[in-house]
Residue, then its C-alpha position, 0 to 999 in steps of 0.5 A: m499500500q502506497s502512504a497517503t498524505w494523511i498517513s505521512s502526516l501522521g508519522l505512520d509511514s514506517l507502520v505501512a513499511a513494516g506491513r502492519l497498516i494495509g489498505k487495498d492491494a492484491t496481497i490483502y486477499t492472502r493474509p488472515y482476516g483477508m476476506e473480512m478486511s477487504r469487504g470493510l475496505d470495500g465498504g469505505v474503510d481507508c486501511y486498518l492497523l494489524e497487530q499479530e495480523k489481526p485488525i485492531v484499528a480501522f481508519i477513514a480518511k475525510e475533508s469535512e465534518q458532513e462527510a465524516e458523519q455520514a461515513l460514521l453512520t455507514l461504516g460504524g455499524k459495518i465495522w462493528n459487525q465484523g467482530l475485529a477492530n473496536v476502535l475507528v481513527l478518523y482523520l480530518p484536515e485539522k484533527v483526529k477522533i478517536y471512537s470506540l465501536l463498542d459504545k454509543d454516542s449519547a446524543n445520537a445512538s447511531l453513532p459511536h462514541c467519540i473517546y478522544t477529539i485531538n486538536e493540538n500536536i496531532k501527530e504526537a497525540t495520535q501515535r501515543h494513543l496508537q501505542e497504548i491501543e497495541e499495549g492494551v492501556f487504552f482499553h484498560t484506561h477506557a473500560d467502560y467504553f469497551r464492554q465485552i458484552n457489547r461485542v457483535d457475538k456477545r450480543l447476538l448470542e444473547n439475543l438469540k437466548k432471549a428469543r429461544t426463551e420466548l418461544t418456549m413460552g406463550a400460548y404456542p410453546l416450542s420445545r428448547d431443541v425446536a425453538q433453538a433449531l428454528l432461530l439457528q436455521i433462520l440465522f443463517i437464512a438471514y445470513l444467506e439472504d444478506r450475502k446474496i447467496v440466496p437473492e430475491v428471485d430465489f425466494l419467489s421461486a421457492t414460494q411460487g411468487a408469493h414472497s420476495s424476502l425472509s422477512d415478507l415470508l414470516a410477516a405473512g405467518d405463511i408456514s406452508a411457504l417455509k416449509i417448501l423454501f427449506q425444501a428447496m435450500r435442502e435441494q441446493f444446499n449440503g448437510d442437515m441445516f435445512l431438514a425442516p423448520g425447527v429440526f436438525t437431524h441430530l435432534k432427538n426424535s427429529a422424524a416428528f416434525p414440530v408443529l408451528h404456529e404462525n405467531h411463531l413466524r410473526f415473531l421471527h419477523g420482528l426479529r428479523s426486521g429489527n422491532i422490539s419483541a412483546t416484552g420490549q426487552f430486546s430486538l434481534f437483527r436490527l443491529y446485524n448486517f450478515e454481509y459483514i458478520p464473518v462465517s467463522l463468527l456465525s460458526a462460532i455463535y452456532d457452537h456456542f448456542q448448542n452447547e452452553p450450559g442448560q438447565l441442571e441435570e439430575k446429577g449436577q451436570r449441565k445439559g451443555d457439559t454433558v452435550k460436549r462430553s458425549t459428542g467430544s465437541y471442545f470448540t477452538p476460538a477463530h482468533l486462535a485457529q487463524t494464529c495456528v494457521s498463520l504459524a503452519w502457513k510459513y512452511f506452506p509453498k505457495e506453489a502447492g496451493q496454486k497447483n492443488d498440491f497438497y492435503v489438509l489433516d484435522p484429525a479433530c474436527g469439529s466446527a471446521v473452524f481450522l479448515v475455514c481459515v485454511f480455505q480462506r487463505l487458498a482462495g485469496w491465493i487463487r484470487v491473487a495468481r488468477k487475478l480475479q475481481a472476486v471468488g464468487i460462491s459457485q467458483r468457491a463450491s467448485f474448489a471445495s468439491a475438488w478437495l473432497r473428491q481428491g481426498k485433500v481434506c482429511t477429517g473424518r467428518r466431510h459434511s462439517f467442513a462443508l457446512h461451516c465454510f460455506v453454510g453447505i456447499y452450493g449445488t454439491t448435495s452429492l458430496v455428503 
């Protein structure tokens, strides 16, 4: 990345030279978190500051306060949804502002909270605060503005738990397992819709022209259309995610499909559209933009939601603990997986990836987070080597299909790799 004038004025050229302050260039796709960062850069971020290869600060540079406010309104939520950088630095011609993305402005909740406005000694003060951020001192000093409960993964997980409780109560209560499965299914359909993997035309086709979006279908309380949609998705996507609404194949008594009521769908519509629930306590999807939330983060949320401690069982064991022991499921956080892959990546020759001359072994594959990281790196290499503008869903599916057919991936659970890399490989149902 070439240093912009504003980067030089802040004395950050050395960070560019060291490869720690990066913007939009071809190499970004081969880096850890490359796909997430490229999406943020396409959305308006000027560059990211990295610490041990992870983005910790997002930078934007604007010419006026008006431009800056508009950028903050659109970019703040996008960067927050990525679950990576929690600090945003805004450069203006005569000042620098430092924001927390985990707190809201007291006067305008649509904007992030501004911790500092630097008007004097801008270069020195900015460098000092960046050093404090790298050392962690900044977050300790301003702990009230960086509460971990406000991270996107924490908020989404908490909202899912509350929604599950709502669905197990009222006039038409669902069982905990059914409510949980239904919420996760709706979550992933929202992801597919926001990523344009399932566009409007697919909703119209699956529902015979009755509904053009998930929100439209849920608002109508159309249970029949929802079942038809699931059938269509089951034919397009791999795995057991779309067996039926409220059902995964591993759930007990899954053959007996749950009886849903239109009230359940209308409640889910309220969550999808961001309306407050009947209790007035929370909303689910208003804050969430699945176009920016990484699939690895959704995978982690899925794992935690499925395996969290439940009610106490007879012998004092929590349900989540029992599930983990019975399945051997202990899930690796995405950032640790990225670190491990980065350490191994130094010894992986680029030629092997470009020639498909390699094998990937994950003998303890659970949520396939390691394989997701490996696949993303390889997809980045292919994008750079072939000078592609993007690696679309069909190209990723084709590449992964070749991996699986040729035995390049050794996990013992091939469907898990398929499900969590692409939330089901599009158009390759024969793989399982």
